[in-house]
N, C-alpha and C positions, 0 to 999 in steps of 0.2 A: 231586428237583427238576431242572428243566431248567438246563443250563449255558449261560448267555447268551454268545454270541460276536459278535453284531451286533444292533443295534437299529434300523437305518435301515429305512424303509419299502421293501418290495420284496425284502428279504434273507431268507434261510432261517435259522430259529432252530435251531442245531445242538444236539442232545442232547434235544430234546423227544420225548416218547413218540409224538406225532403230528405229525411234521414237516409244515409246510404253507407252501408258497411264497406270498408276499403279492401275487403277481401274475404274469402271464405274462411271458416274456422280452421285454424292450424294450417292455413295455406292450401287446404284441400279444395278441389273443384266442387262446385255446388252439385248436390245430388239431384238427379233427374226425378221430377215428380210425375208419377204415372197418371194417366187419365182416369176418368170415372170407371170406364169399362175395364181397364187394366187393373183397377183396384180389386175387382171381383174375379178377374181372370188374369192373374199375374203372368201367365204364360205369354200374354200379349206384350208384356214389358220386356222380359229377358230374351224372348225369341228374336227381338229386333237386331240384336248384336250377335246372334248365333253364327258361328263360322266353322271351318274345317278343324282348326286347332282345338276349339272347345268340344267339337264332336269327338275327336280322338281321345281327349281326356275323359269325357263322360263314358265312352265305350270301355276304356280300360278299367275305370272304377266300377262299371256295371258288371264286367266279367268277374272281378274280384269279389264283389258283394254277392253275386249269384252263387259262386262257389261256397261262400260262407252261409248264405241264406237257406240253401236246400236242406242241409241237416238240421238247422235251427227251426225251420218251419215244421218239419216232421216232428221234432222233439216237442215243440210248444203245443202242437195239436194233441200230442199224447198227453201233455200236462193238462190240457183243457178237457180231457176225457173224450176226445173226438178221434175219428179215423185219421191216420197221418196225412192222407191226401188233402184233408180239409185245410191243413196248414199251407199246402201249396196253393190251394184256391184263394186263400186269404193273402197271398203274396203276389198276385197278378194284377187284377183290376184296381185294387186300392192304390197301388203305386202309380198307375196311370192317372187315376183321379187326383192324387196329390200333385202330380206333375202339372196338372192344369190349374188347380185352385190353391196350392200351397205357396208360401212365400219364402221358405228356407231353401237355399241353393243346395244344401248337402244332407238334409234330413232324410233318413231311409225309413219308410213306413212298412209295417208288417206286424205279425204276431210277436208279442213280448211276454216275458215270464209272468209278471204281476197281473196283467190283464187276462192271461190264460188261466191263472189260478182263480181270479174273480169270476171268470166265465164258468169254470167247473163248479164253483160254489153256487152260483145263481142257477145254472141249468140243473145241477144235481138236486136242488130243492124242489123241482117240479117233475123230474123224471129220472129214471135209472139210466146210467151210462150204457151206451150201445143200442138204445131204443130210438125209434124214429122221432118221438116227441123230444128227446134230449137234443138231437140235431136241430129240430125245429126251434127249440128254445135258444140255442146258440145263434142261429141265423137271425132270429127275432131280436135278440140282444144287440146284434150288430146294427140292425135297422133302427131300433129305438135309440141307441147311442148316437148313430149318425144324424138322425132327425133332431135330437136334443142339441147336439153340438152345432149343427147348421143354424138352428133357430137362435141359439145364444149368440152365434156369430153375427147374424143379420140384425139382432137387437143390440149388438155391441156390448155384450155383457161378459166379456172375458174377465172382468174384475172379480166375478164370483169365485174364481179359482183361488182368490186370496183368502177364502175361508179356511183353506188348508195351509196352516203355518208350516214353516220348515221343520220344526221339531215333530209335528204330527206326520208329515210326509216321510221324514227320515225314520221315525219309529215304525210306521206302517211298512215301509220297504224292507227294513231289517227283519221284522217279524214275518213278512211274506217270504223273504229269502229262506228263513229257517223252516217255515212250513213246507215250502216247495222242495227244499233239499230232503227233508224228512219223508215227504210223500213219495220220492223217487227211490228211496232205499229198498223198497220191496222189489223193484225191478232189478236192482243190483244184486240182491240176494236170491231172486227167483222164487219169492214166496207170495202168498195171497194175504194182503192186509189192507184194511181201510181206515176210515176215520175222517171226521170233518174238522177236528182241531188237534192241537199238538199232543195232549194227553192220550186221546183216542188213537192217534197214529202210533205213538210209542208203545201203547198197550197192544195194538194189533201186531206190531213187529215182534214184541217180546213173546206173544202167544205163538207166533209162527216160526220161532227161531229153530225149532227142531226139523223144519221142512225145507231147509236151505238146499238149493240145487247147486252142487259144487261146480258144475260146468258153467252155469250162469255166473257164479261168483268168479270163476276163472276168466271170464270175459269182462265183467263189470269192474272189478278192482283194477286190473291193469289199464283199462280204458280210462278210468277216472284219474289214476296216477299220471298217465301219459298226458292227459289234457291239462292237468295242473302244471306239469313240467313245461308243456307247450306255452302256457300263459306266461310263465316266469323265466324259463330257461332257454327256450328255442331261439329267441331273438339274439341274446348274447352269443350263443353258439354259432349262429349264422354270421354274425358280425365278425367273430374271430376267424371264420373261414373266408372272410373277404367280401361278404355281401354288404351293400350299402345299408345304413341303419334304417332308412325308410322302407326299402324293399324287404329287409329282414322283419320289420314290424308287421308289414302286410302279410308276409308268408306265415308268421306266427298266428295271426288272426284266422288264417285259413286252416289251422292245424286240425280242427275236427274232421275235415275231409279225409285226412290220413287215417284217423281212427275208424272212420266209416269204412274205408276201403279195406283196411287190415282185418277188421272184425268180420266183414262180409266174406273175405277169403278164408278166414278161420272157420266160420260157420259152414262153408261149403266143404272145405277140406276135411274137417273133423266130424261132418255129418251131425252138427249140433241139434238140428231140429228133432232128430230121433232120440236125443239125449235129454229132452225136456226143456231145452232153451227156447224161450219165446222169441219169435222172429216177427218182423213187420208183416210179412206175408204179401199177398197179392195187393197191389195198389192200382186202382182204376187208371187206365191209360187214356189220356186225352185232355182237352181243355176244360175249364170249369163249366159246370152246367148252369143253366138259368134256373134260379131258385126264387121263390116268393116267401117273404116273411109271413108268419101267422097273423091273422086278423082276429083271432079268438079273444074277445074282451077279457075272459078269465085269465088266459095266459099272459096277456099284456099287463093286466092288473098285478100279477105276481112278479113281473119282470121290470116294471118301470123304475122302481127304486134302485135295484142293482144296476140297471142301465145308466141311471143318473150318476151313481158312484163310479162306474167304469168310465163314463165320459169325463168326469172331473179329474180322476186319477190319471187317466190317459193323457188328458190335455196338459196337466201340470208337468208330467214327465216329459212329454214331447216338447213343450215350449222351453223347458229348462235346457234340454239338449240343443234345441235349435238356436236359442239365444247364445249359449256358450260357443257354439261353432261359428255363428255369424260374427260374434265379436272378434274372433281371431282374424277375420278377413275384412274387418271394418264394414260389414254388411249389416242389414237390419231385417227384422221380421215384423209383421203386423199381427199381434196376438188375436185380434178379432177375425182377421182373415184366416189365421191358422185354425180357428174354430170351424170355419166354413170348409177349409181344406180337409181337416180330419173328419168332419161330418160327411163330406162327399166320399172320402175313402171308406168309411164304415158302411155307408149306403151301398157303395159298389161291392164291398165284401159280402153284404147280405144277399144281394141279387146274383152273386156268383157262387153261392154255397159256402161262404166263409163265415168267420166269426169276428168279434171286435178286434180292431187293430189300432196301433198308435205308433209314434216315432220311437224307435229303439236306440238305446245309447251305443251299444257295441257296434252294430252295423253302421250307424251314422258316423261314428268315429272312423271306421274303416273306409267308408265312402269318402269322407273328408280327406283322410291321409292318402287315399288312392288318387286324389286329384280331381274329383267330381267338381264341376263348375256350375251346373244348372240342375234343376229337377228332372231334366231329360234323362239323367243317369238312372233315376228310379224307373222311368218308363222302359229304358233298355234292359234294366234288371228284370222287369216284368216279362219282357220277351224271353230272356234267358230261362226264367222259371217256367214259362209256358212250354218252351222247347224241352225242358227236363220232364215236364208232365207228359209230353207226347212221346218221348223216346227213351228216357232213362229210368222210368219207374219199374220196368221189369228187372233191372239190375239191383233194385233195392229189396227184392223179395227176401233175401237171406240176411238182411241187416238185423242184428240182435237188438231187441228193445233195450237191453242193458246199456248199449252204446249211446242210444238217445238219452237214457236216464243220466248217464255220466256227463253228457253234454249239458244237460239242464243243471245238474248239481254244480258243476264247475262255473257255469255262467252266473247262477244266482248267489253262490256264496260270496262272490265279489260285491254283492249288494249289501251284505251284512256289515254294518258299521258298529264296531265295538268301542270306538273312541268318542263318539258324540255324547253318550250319557255322562262321561266324566267331564267333558268340556261344558255341557249344559249345567251340571251340578255346580261347577265353579262360577259360572256366569249368571245363571238365572234359575233359581229353584222352581219357579212357576213353569218355565219351559221344560225343565227336567221332569216335572210331574206330568205334563201333557205327553211328553215323549214316552215315558215309561208306562203310562196308562194305555197309550195306543199299542205298545208292544205287548203288554200283558193281556189286554182284551182281545187283540188279534190272535194271539197264540191260544188263548183259552176258549174263546167264543166264536172265532171265525173272522174272515176278512171284512164282511159287511159291517158287523157290529164294531169291529176294530176301527174302521174309518169313521163311523157315526160317533163312536165314543170319543175318538181323538178330536173331531170337530167340536163336539159338545164340551169337552174339557177345555179346549183352547178358547172357546167363546166365553165360558164361565170365568176362566182366569183373566181374560181380557176385560170382562165387565167388572171383575173384582178390582183389577188395577185401575181401571178408569174411574171407579167410584171412590178411590183413595189416591188422588193425584199428588204429585210432589209439589210442595210449596216451601219457600225458604224465606227467612228473615234476612234481609240484605243490608249492607252498609257500603259506603264509598271507599274504594281502594285509594289510599293516600296519594295525592298529587296526580290523580287521574279523574276521569269522569265515568269510570266503570264501577258497577255495583255487583258485589258478590256475596255469597252465603257467609254469614258471620261465624258459622261453625267450621268453615273450611279456610278462611282467609283472615289476615290481619286487616281490618277495615275500620273506618271512622263512622261512628254513630252518634246520634243526639238523643238524650233520654226522652224528650217529649215527642219524638217522631218514631213511629213504627212503620217500617217499609217492608211490605210482603210481596215477594215475586211469585206469581201464579204460573206454574209450568204446565198448564193443560187448559184446553178449551173448557168453558163452563157450560155443562149440559145437565140434563135431569139426573144423570148418574152421579154427579159429584157436587151438585149445587148445595145440598144440605150439608155436606161435609165441609165445604168452604165456609159456610155460615158459622158452623160450630168452631172451626179452627180460628177464625178471626176473633170470635168472642172469647175463646179460651186465652188467646194471646193478650187481649185487652185486660182480662181479669187478672192476669199475672203482672201487669204493668200499670199501676195507678197513676204514674206520672205522665202517661201518654196523652197528648193533646191533638195529634194529627196521625191519621192512618193513610198511608199511600199504598194502593194496590198497583203494583207494577205489572202491566198486561202485555209485555213484549211477546210472550209465548201463547197468548190467547188468540186463537184463530176464529173462534165462534162463540157466541153467547146465545143459547136458545131461550125459550120462554121461561123454563124453570130456573136457568141461571140468572135471567133478568129479575125474576121474582126474589131470588136470594139476595142479589145486589140491593134491591129496594128494601128488603128486610134489614140487611146490614146497615144501610143508610139511615133508616129510622131508628135503629138501636144506637147508632153513633150520635144522632141528633139528641136523643133522650139522655145520653151520657155526656153531652157537651163536648164531643170529639168531632173534629173535622174529618170527613172521608174524601179522599182525592184519588184520581186515577192518573196513571202516566203511561206513555208509550202505547196508547191504544191504536191498533191498526185501522187503516182507513175503512175497509168494508165493515168492520165491527162498529166503528164510530158512526158510520152512515145508518146502521140499523138502530143504534141507541138514540140517535137524533129523531127517529120517527116515533119515539115514546116520550113519556113525561119524565123519565128517569133523569135526564140531563138537567132539566129545569128544577127538579126537586133535590138534586145532589147537594149535600151539605159540604161543599168544597169546590175544587177546580179540577179540570182535566188538563194535564200538562203534556207538552210535546215530548219531553224527555224526563227521565227519572232524576238526572242531575239537576235540572232546573227546578223541579219540585222540591228536591232536598235543599238546594241552596236558598230558595225563597222561604221555605217553611222553617229552616234551621234558625233564622233570625227572628222568627215569630213565636217566641216561647212565652208570651204574655199570659194574662189570665185565661182561665178555661173559657172555651166557647159556650155561651149560654144556650140551653135548650130552646128550640124554636117551637112556638105553639103550632098545633096541628093546622089551624086556619091559615097560617102564613107559609106553610111548607111549599105550596104550589107556586109561591111568588119568588122563591129563591133562584 
């Protein structure tokens, strides 16, 4: 017979031979589970329900994102130290590849600021900007990054991105935003200045202060101020004029196009090229060329570490955006398949003359707000960028580079988070240390060392915390069966019982610490006759943890004190039963802490006599 545990509609009847939920969660219909082939080619899943209405929404979103992406692609290629047209190349085939392999319905893939900076840093370490080797390095970075992401995806190793904690990622992005904005000031001022880190950049700008081009400054400063106003003030102004809030928001996101058109007209009308203002110049017209990544072992040896860092940073940024947008529509993404999708996008970028790409926050939000319903919107955007490459590039000849620099500065300064350090200081000093270390090392030593140092500091702090877990002496809350920390609650205790709650799994990192902690507590309490280790939070006990438990047990036996365990989880108990520890335990294993306390509280008799070594195995 079934054992009835609940009768309300929608609940699961526990104990039935055929358990059957009485409805989907929250009354929602059950989610369709894609087939095996569709798991690796998500396009086979969402294309089944594609119709005219979805097509219209995707096309509208694609047009809006295309308008936004053209100046962004040019600007980010400039940031990466590459010809502007490479940004367009990196915004065509990667979008098509993601539409086939990606799982997010609204993620927009392409060049982004942080990855562009990391590309410039990595490629600049092997060649000078403007050389053929520099371009080869950027293309090879995309290929290496794509292969790494795809392999990680097929091996289902998306969890590796968890090595980058939120404080590390936040610190890195903040420092990168500062570096990127500083690196673009030379284009706003019209001076020549370099530097691989923040002090060098600032020093180069200070040294070149006397060579500022006033015409470039006259373009760069107004463009920057206008773009800042567009980001904050254009939407409210359009709403006041009667435009719908959603339409106003989308129009504000496309504001850089206005700056591009205005400054092109200014450059032509004022003949700024003859006045020393740097212009984009001739952009090759046509579709992306077929390119081959380098197979030089020496170059690959220099680039594989930066490629791995670019892969992880890009994946974390992309998945964060994708999950945020998917949650708003109650959709889901598959992180391991996202690795494959981003890997395919980067491989496609490499073979079409582009550089590393990932999902971008700003354009993805615009894609979402514009009503994109499937990844096909990205493919349509790719068509729009390709058409721009075929027909619009001659119109960009007179675009001032200062305008692209202003676009970058406004975009990346929104990444600078000045609130997080204070919040982390109040919440966790260890996370604050990791955050600030990442910022400092990224600014002072560069992006690669900044990421590595952030991961290193984060891991060291994790190991330090894991080696000193929290444990508490607990007592029973009056008139309940709950046990809480004696330092935090009014609880009932018995002098001859010491109840210790262990709030961490027992591993080689903390096993010795637990042994010392228990013995210290015993030394301070000569009246103790029973020690109960409350294991409700212990999810694992490794070999070192088991050895420490055995050592504690032997010390308790020698001291005439009973050692007991309570609330041991099933999987943990299964492993303990495969050892001699349970047989040798000088006490009992209780199902609940309350039962252990209740039975032992009445057993305050004479001390337990030490048991001879020969008899220990018989207990």
